C-alpha positions as CSV (number, residue, x, y, z in Angstrom):
1,N,-0.1,0.1,0.0
2,A,3.1,2.1,-0.1
3,P,2.8,5.4,-2.6
4,R,3.8,4.5,-6.2
5,H,6.9,7.3,-5.8
6,L,8.2,5.7,-2.6
7,V,8.1,2.2,-4.3
8,G,10.0,3.6,-7.1
9,Q,12.9,5.0,-4.8
10,L,12.8,1.7,-3.0
11,A,13.3,-0.3,-6.4
12,R,16.3,2.0,-7.6
13,E,18.1,1.7,-4.3
14,D,21.7,0.3,-4.7
15,E,21.2,-2.0,-1.8
16,V,19.8,-5.4,-3.0
17,A,18.8,-6.0,0.4
18,I,16.5,-2.8,-0.2
19,A,15.4,-3.1,-3.6
20,G,15.3,-6.6,-3.8
21,P,12.0,-7.6,-2.3
22,V,10.1,-4.5,-4.3
23,L,11.7,-5.7,-7.4
24,R,10.6,-9.2,-6.8
25,K,7.0,-8.7,-5.7
26,S,5.7,-5.2,-5.9
27,P,2.8,-5.0,-8.4
28,V,2.9,-1.1,-8.8
29,I,6.3,-0.7,-10.6
30,D,5.3,-0.3,-14.3
31,D,7.5,-2.0,-17.1
32,K,9.3,1.4,-18.0
33,V,10.8,1.7,-14.5
34,L,11.9,-1.8,-14.4
35,V,13.7,-1.9,-17.9
36,E,15.4,1.1,-16.7
37,I,16.6,-0.4,-13.3
38,A,17.4,-3.4,-15.4
39,N,19.6,-1.4,-17.6
40,A,21.2,0.2,-14.7
41,K,21.9,-2.0,-11.9
42,G,23.7,-5.1,-11.3
43,Q,23.2,-9.0,-11.0
44,G,21.3,-8.8,-7.8
45,H,18.8,-6.5,-9.2
46,L,18.4,-8.6,-12.4
47,L,18.0,-11.6,-10.3
48,A,15.2,-10.3,-8.1
49,M,13.4,-9.1,-11.2
50,A,13.7,-12.6,-12.8
51,E,11.8,-13.8,-9.9
52,R,8.9,-11.8,-10.7
53,S,5.5,-13.7,-11.2
54,R,5.1,-11.8,-14.9
55,L,8.1,-10.8,-17.0
56,S,7.5,-8.9,-20.4
57,T,9.5,-9.2,-23.3
58,A,10.9,-5.7,-22.9
59,L,12.4,-6.7,-19.6
60,T,13.4,-10.2,-20.4
61,D,15.4,-8.7,-23.5
62,V,17.5,-6.6,-20.9
63,I,17.8,-9.5,-18.5
64,V,18.8,-12.0,-21.0
65,R,21.4,-9.4,-22.8
66,R,23.0,-8.5,-18.9
67,G,22.1,-11.6,-16.9
68,D,24.8,-13.7,-15.5
69,R,24.3,-17.7,-15.2
70,D,22.3,-17.5,-12.2
71,V,20.0,-14.7,-13.6
72,I,19.5,-16.4,-17.1
73,R,18.6,-19.8,-15.4
74,C,16.2,-18.2,-13.0
75,A,14.2,-16.3,-15.9
76,A,14.4,-19.3,-18.2
77,G,12.8,-21.1,-15.6
78,N,10.3,-18.4,-14.8
79,E,7.0,-19.8,-16.4
80,G,5.5,-16.0,-16.2
81,A,8.3,-14.8,-18.3
82,A,7.8,-14.0,-22.0
83,F,10.7,-14.1,-24.5
84,S,11.3,-12.6,-27.9
85,D,12.6,-14.3,-30.7
86,A,16.0,-12.6,-30.3
87,S,15.9,-13.3,-26.7
88,F,15.1,-17.0,-27.3
89,T,18.2,-17.1,-29.9
90,T,20.5,-15.8,-27.1
91,L,19.1,-18.4,-24.5
92,V,19.8,-21.1,-26.8
93,R,23.2,-20.2,-27.8
94,R,24.1,-19.7,-24.0
95,A,22.4,-23.2,-23.0
96,G,25.2,-25.0,-25.5
97,Q,27.5,-24.6,-22.4
98,D,25.0,-25.1,-19.7
99,G,23.0,-28.2,-19.2
100,V,20.8,-26.8,-16.6
101,L,19.8,-23.7,-18.8
102,T,19.2,-26.5,-21.6
103,L,16.5,-28.3,-19.4
104,R,14.8,-25.2,-18.1
105,I,14.5,-23.8,-21.8
106,G,13.5,-27.0,-23.4
107,R,10.6,-27.4,-20.7
108,R,9.2,-24.1,-21.8
109,D,5.6,-24.3,-23.5
110,D,6.3,-21.1,-25.4
111,L,9.5,-22.1,-26.9
112,P,9.1,-22.2,-30.9
113,P,9.9,-25.6,-32.6
114,E,13.0,-23.9,-34.5
115,H,14.6,-23.0,-31.4
116,L,13.8,-26.5,-29.7
117,K,15.6,-28.0,-32.7
118,S,18.5,-25.7,-32.2
119,L,18.6,-26.2,-28.6
120,L,18.7,-30.0,-29.0
121,A,21.3,-29.8,-31.8
122,G,23.7,-28.0,-29.3
123,S,23.3,-30.4,-26.6
124,I,25.2,-33.5,-25.9
125,D,23.0,-36.7,-25.8
126,V,22.7,-37.2,-22.0
127,I,21.0,-33.8,-21.6
128,R,18.8,-34.5,-24.6
129,R,17.7,-37.6,-23.1
130,R,17.1,-36.1,-19.6
131,L,14.9,-33.2,-21.5
132,Q,12.7,-36.1,-23.0
133,V,12.1,-37.5,-19.4
134,V,11.4,-34.2,-17.5
135,A,9.4,-32.7,-20.4
136,K,5.5,-32.1,-20.2
137,P,3.8,-35.0,-22.1
138,E,2.4,-32.9,-24.6
139,R,5.9,-31.5,-25.3
140,Q,7.5,-35.0,-25.7
141,A,6.2,-35.9,-29.1
142,E,7.8,-32.5,-30.4
143,I,11.3,-33.4,-28.7
144,K,11.1,-36.9,-30.1
145,L,10.7,-35.5,-33.8
146,A,13.2,-33.0,-33.5
147,M,15.8,-35.3,-32.0
148,S,15.3,-37.9,-34.8
149,E,15.7,-35.1,-37.3
150,I,19.1,-34.2,-35.6
151,E,20.3,-37.7,-35.2
152,G,19.5,-38.6,-38.9
153,V,21.9,-35.9,-39.8
154,V,24.5,-36.6,-37.1
155,A,24.5,-40.6,-37.6
156,Q,26.0,-40.5,-41.0
157,V,28.5,-37.7,-41.6
158,E,30.4,-38.0,-44.9
159,G,30.2,-41.9,-45.0
160,R,31.1,-42.4,-41.3
161,D,28.6,-43.9,-38.8
162,F,28.6,-42.3,-35.5
163,A,25.6,-43.8,-34.1
164,A,27.4,-46.8,-32.3
165,A,29.8,-44.3,-31.2
166,Q,27.5,-42.1,-29.6
167,R,25.7,-44.8,-27.6
168,T,29.2,-45.7,-26.4
169,I,30.0,-42.2,-25.1
170,L,26.3,-41.6,-23.5
171,A,26.9,-44.9,-21.7
172,L,30.3,-43.6,-20.2
173,H,29.0,-40.5,-19.6
174,R,26.0,-41.8,-17.7
175,A,28.8,-44.0,-15.6
176,G,30.7,-40.9,-15.1
177,E,33.7,-42.6,-17.1
178,L,33.9,-40.1,-19.9
179,N,37.2,-38.8,-19.1
180,E,40.8,-38.3,-20.6
181,A,41.9,-41.7,-20.0
182,A,38.8,-43.0,-22.0
183,V,39.4,-40.6,-25.0
184,A,43.1,-41.8,-24.7
185,G,42.0,-45.7,-24.9
186,F,40.0,-44.9,-28.0
187,A,42.9,-42.7,-29.5
188,K,45.4,-45.5,-29.2
189,A,43.0,-48.2,-30.7
190,F,42.5,-45.6,-33.5
191,K,38.8,-45.7,-33.1
192,Y,38.2,-42.3,-34.8
193,E,34.5,-42.1,-34.3
194,E,34.6,-42.8,-30.7
195,C,37.3,-39.9,-30.5
196,V,35.2,-37.5,-32.1
197,A,32.0,-38.3,-30.4
198,A,33.9,-38.0,-27.1
199,L,35.5,-34.7,-27.9
200,A,32.1,-33.5,-29.3
201,A,30.4,-34.2,-26.0
202,M,33.2,-32.7,-23.7
203,T,33.4,-29.5,-25.8
204,A,29.5,-29.2,-26.5
205,V,30.5,-28.7,-30.2
206,K,28.3,-30.7,-32.8
207,I,29.7,-33.7,-34.2
208,V,29.3,-32.5,-37.7
209,T,31.5,-29.6,-37.2
210,L,34.2,-31.5,-35.0
211,D,34.2,-34.4,-37.5
212,R,34.8,-31.8,-40.4
213,L,37.6,-30.1,-38.7
214,I,39.5,-33.0,-37.3
215,A,39.5,-34.5,-40.7
216,G,41.1,-31.5,-42.3
217,D,44.6,-31.1,-43.4
218,R,45.8,-29.8,-39.8
219,Y,46.0,-30.9,-36.4
220,D,45.1,-27.6,-34.9
221,P,41.6,-28.8,-34.0
222,I,42.9,-31.5,-31.8
223,L,45.1,-29.2,-29.9
224,I,42.4,-26.4,-29.4
225,A,39.6,-28.9,-28.4
226,S,42.1,-30.8,-26.0
227,K,43.3,-27.7,-24.6
228,T,39.7,-26.4,-23.4
229,I,39.1,-29.9,-22.0
230,G,42.5,-29.9,-20.1
231,F,44.0,-32.9,-21.7
232,E,47.7,-33.6,-21.2
233,W,50.2,-34.0,-24.0
234,P,50.4,-37.8,-24.3
235,T,46.6,-38.0,-24.7
236,V,47.0,-35.2,-27.5
237,R,49.7,-37.0,-29.2
238,A,47.6,-40.0,-29.2
239,L,44.9,-38.1,-30.8
240,I,47.1,-36.7,-33.5
241,L,48.3,-40.1,-34.5
242,M,44.9,-41.6,-34.3
243,R,43.8,-39.0,-36.8
244,L,46.7,-40.1,-39.2
245,G,45.8,-43.8,-38.8
246,P,47.9,-46.9,-38.0
247,N,49.8,-46.8,-41.2
248,R,51.0,-43.2,-41.3
249,V,53.7,-41.9,-38.8
250,P,54.4,-38.3,-38.4
251,S,58.1,-37.0,-38.4
252,P,59.6,-36.4,-35.0
253,A,59.9,-32.7,-35.9
254,D,55.9,-32.4,-36.9
255,I,55.1,-34.2,-33.3
256,E,57.6,-31.8,-31.7
257,G,55.9,-28.9,-33.3
258,A,52.7,-30.0,-32.2
259,R,53.7,-30.2,-28.6
260,V,55.2,-26.6,-28.8
261,N,52.1,-25.1,-30.2
262,F,50.1,-27.1,-27.7
263,V,52.1,-26.0,-24.7
264,R,51.8,-22.2,-26.0
265,L,48.0,-22.1,-26.7
266,M,46.4,-20.3,-24.0
267,P,43.1,-22.0,-22.5
268,S,41.2,-18.7,-23.2
269,T,42.3,-18.5,-26.6
270,A,41.4,-21.9,-27.3
271,Q,37.8,-21.4,-25.7
272,R,37.4,-18.6,-28.0
273,V,37.8,-20.7,-31.0
274,V,35.6,-23.5,-29.6
275,D,32.7,-21.0,-28.8
276,F,32.9,-19.8,-32.5
277,W,32.8,-23.7,-33.6
278,K,29.6,-23.9,-31.6
279,S,28.0,-21.2,-33.4
280,R,28.6,-22.6,-36.8
């Protein structure tokens, strides 16, 4: 019952302890004021607004653009939030690195089919399967259709069949055994499909994209993906040898050059490249 001007003053307070309850629950603050505050204040204020019972697209546009991981997750899980097409695009892109966000977006009734397909395409199999379980019954058929379309493309990439490899990697992921040792084992056994599927799952890059990169003329994609995951050089070396196949042996100079490049490669630089791969 506080006067509107007083509510507005409280909502603009820098202290989240003061502004938060007002931003979270007050019905008298209009959208214009909320958008103004969302553009000016920090993550605590954004999180409070993300918890409101109703969020307009004008407000969520700002929240999605400025919010950190916790803010974005909260807004995506808020059934009273409305999102523009541009915001859904941003959410789906950010979900490529966040399984929790993927599940929250995928359960939304208002997620358009084209965004659902993009969301699933950028997710590892274990997240796709989990989403299919937790989604509402009326949404499950749409998820199954999108998954069948995606898997139909991924299963056959330039003559290679990744379906069995994907099942193997999914089983390892569920068992908590998808790690460097597993990848090193696949590499030493020259199991190309399993190596690519594992790297795809561990970097969240599409198999189609990663296969094309690794099958190219250079070993750089292996160095970049391995650096973002945190592999040690022996595993990276095994992956390089796997890429060449059992009947080809690189020169010592080539291997040493690869090792030096891998050591010099900064994780932040590698991550930027991987983020670019994800957008392709």
